[in-house]
N, C-alpha and C positions, 0 to 999 in steps of 0.2 A: 504494500500500500504506500502510495506516495506520502512523503512527510508534509504535514501541514506547516505552513510558514506563519510567522508572526513573532511578536516579541516574547521573550522568555518570561513566563508568568512568575518566575521566582525573582525577577529583577526589579522591582519598583513599579507597582501599578499606580496609576494616578488616582485621585480621590474618587472620581466617578466609578472606576473599576472596583475600588475597595467597597464602596457603598453597595454596588450591584452584587458583588460576591457575598457580602454579608446578608443582604436581603434574600438571596437565592440559596443560601446555605452551602456555598461552594468552598470547600476546604482544600488544603494542600493534598490530603489523601485522595480526594475526588480527582484532582488534576493529575496526580501521579498514576492513578489507576489506569489511565489510557496508554501509558507507556508500554504496558504488557501487550497491547494490540498494535504497537508500532506508531502511535500518534504522539509526537513530541512537539513542544512549542506551539500548542494550540492557541490561536488568537483569543483574547479575552471575551470578545463578543460571541465567539462560537461556544466557549465554555458556558456562558450564560444561556445560550440557546439549547445546548445539550441538556443542561439542568432543567430548563423550563419544559421541554417536551419529553424528557426521560430517556435520552440516549445514554446507554451504559456500555462499558467494555463488553459485557455479555451479549448485548444487542449487536455490536460490531463483530464479535467473534462468529456469530451466526451467519453473517454475510460472508465473512472470510472463509468459512467452512464450505460455502457454495462456490468458492472460486472468485468472488468479487473482491479484487485487490485495489481497484482504482476509484472507489467511491469517495468523494470528498466530504468535508464536514457539512456543507450546506445541503448536500444530497441526503446525508443521514438525517438531518433535521427535518427536511421535507418529507421523507418517508415515515419517520417516526411520528410526525404530527398527524399523519393520516392513518396511523397504526398499520403501516405496511411492514409485515414480518417476513423473515426468510422462508417460513412455511407457506406464506401466501405466494411468494415468488416461485417456490418449488412446485406449487400446484399447477402453474402454467408451464414450467419447463417439462414437467411430467407429461404434458399434453403435446409436447413437441415444439413449443415456442422457444426460439433461441435469440440471443443478442437483445434481450429485454433490457432497457435502460431504466434507471431510477425514475425518470420523468414519466415513462410509460406506466410504471406501477402506481405512482401517485395519481395519475389520471384514472387508471382502472379502479383504484380503491375509492376515489372521490365519487365516481359514477356508479359504483356498486357492481362492477363487472366481476363475475366469478366463473370458474371452470364449468359449473353446472349450466350457467346461462349460455356460455359458448356452445356447449354440447346440444342445447336446444336448437341451435341453428344447424349444427352438424346433422341432426336427426332429419332435417328436410333437404339435405344435400349440399350444404355450404361448408366445405372443408378448408382448413388452412387459411382462415380469414385473416387478412393483414391487421396489425395492431391499430393502425390509424382508422381502418374501417370499423373495427370493434368499437372504438370510442365514438365514431360517428353514429353507429347503430344505437348505442346506449343513450347518447346525448339526445337523439330524436325519439327515444322511447319506442323504438321499432321492435316488434315481436315476430317470431316465426309465423304466428297466426295472421298478422298483418300482411306479410309477404304472400302467404298462401291464399289470402282472400282475393288476390288479383287473378288467380287461375280462373275464377268464375267469369271474368271478362276477357279471357284469352291470353293472359300473360303468365308464362311459366318460367322458372329459373331466372328470375329478374336479377340483373347485376346489382351487387351491393351498393356501389356508388350511385346507381340509378334510383334504387329504392330510398336512399337517404334524401335525394333531391325530391322524390315523390312526396315523402312525409313532410319535408321542410316547407313545401308550398301548399300542402293541404289537398293533394290529389288522393281520392279514394276510389274504390270500385264503383260506388254509386255515382261519383262524378264522371267516371269514364263511361258508365252505362248511359247516363243522361246525355253526354256529348255525342255518343254513338247514335243515339236516337234522333239527334238533330243533324246527322250527316257527317260528323267528324269521326270517321271510322279509320283511325290510325293504327299502324302495326308497330308503333314504338311508344312506350310509356313516356319517353322524353318529350315527345310532341305534345302530350297532354300536360306535362310540366310547363312547357313553354306557353301553351294556351292559357293555363291557369295563372301564370305569372303576369300576363298582360291584361287580364280581365279586371 
């Protein structure tokens, strides 16, 4: 793990740092405990953030055990603040997702993305969904049932990016059916998205 840079916390903290450390209960023992996981000379503001969200050496060890050696202090704070755990990470790597970044996990946790939720899309044929597409689906509150509902109006195996656009502008199977009844019989959902967006 790369060494965090910053002034040595044993060398003379200014008054603000001393007040912050006292208020947060940051002790020399707390500071030194991170040396065991390779973190030395942690900046004072990061120590305060660690204490505030509950980042501990044990939390960091969990990530190191999974092979994550290059997570920096801010990323640890971001993940811990969303209660992103190594176990949460492993649940996605066990599904075959690789190269997951801390910011992906923070977004997943904030949106409530779980392996079970992903499997619900796999069950209707959507395999290996891109991580950005997963966040798009969840952010738009798209369900497998919503995607399947378009089969009734002639659209199967809708592209993920397309279904996100469909939901974002408010296109529904009823909307498609109504427009078809008025002569707008398109073979592309994207054309209904365009039509809806200019109405």
